[in-house]
Each structure stands twice: as C-alpha cells, then as structure tokens.
N, C-alpha and C positions, 0 to 999 in steps of 0.2 A: 634542602631537605636534611632531617635528623629521619635517620632508621634504626629504631633498637630490636631487640628482640627479647621479649615479654615471656612466662608463661605462666599457669593461672594462677590468681591472687596476688601479681605482682602491681607494682602500682610505677608512674612517671608523675614528674610532681611539675605543673607548665606555672608558673611564675609562684604568687606568694599565694591562690585561693583555688588555683585548679587542681583533680586528681582523676588521673586516668587508672583504671583498673581491670585487668583484663577477666574476666566472670566465665567466659567461656570459649570454649575452644572443640567447633567439631566440623571432622571435614574442614573445606575450604571455606567456614562461617566462620567468625571471630566476633563475640560479643563484649563491649565491652559498658564497665560504670561507669559515669563522672560525675563528678561533686563537683562543683563549682560556687559560688556567692549566687542568691538571688540576681545583684546586678549583670551577672555576667550569662547573655544569651548563647544558649549549646545550639543547633541544630545540624538535621543532616542536610548534606552538601545540593539535594537535591530541589527539598524544602528552603533551601539562602538561594538558589538560584531562582526560583520561581519568586519569593516574595519580592526580592529583585530585580525581576520583569514587571508584576505588580507596580511597584516604585516607577519605574519606568516613565508606563502607561501612565498610570497618575497623573504627574507632574509634566509630558506633556498633551494630555489633554484637555489642562488644565490653561494652556496656554491657547490653546482653541475653543474656552468659552467666552463669547459676547461681554464685550463691560454691563454689568448694570447701571439703569439707568436711575438715578434718585428722584422721589417724586419733590416739585419748587412748592 
C-alpha cells in the first residue's frame, strides 16, 4: 500500500486517466474528488462489497434452477 500526505487541492494521478483530488478536510473526514474515464467504475468499498455479494448469490441460485424442457 502506498501512503501519501496531501493538502487541500493537491492531487494524485493513478495510471493514465484517474486523478484523485483532496477537496476538503474537516475533522477526521476527508472529501475526495475522483476524475476517471467513464469506462472505469468507481465505487465506495461497502458498495463494491455488496455488489460482489449479490453477484455471488445470483451465480449460486442460477445453478439451483431446474432445467427447462423444450416443447417437441
């Protein structure tokens, strides 16, 4: 893990298209601005984890579906 110190309005560049800006610091909360191409999905960790859980559940339930019989 890379750990950086940044001040308000300073930025970090990740790869060719992602820029993370420090927008505000208030107490123990830091607000970040993230600029990324539309093809790059950006999620909060808890949202990403929920999506992964739902995907695992959906994949597991698909295996439990009965096979469909086609009319002859």
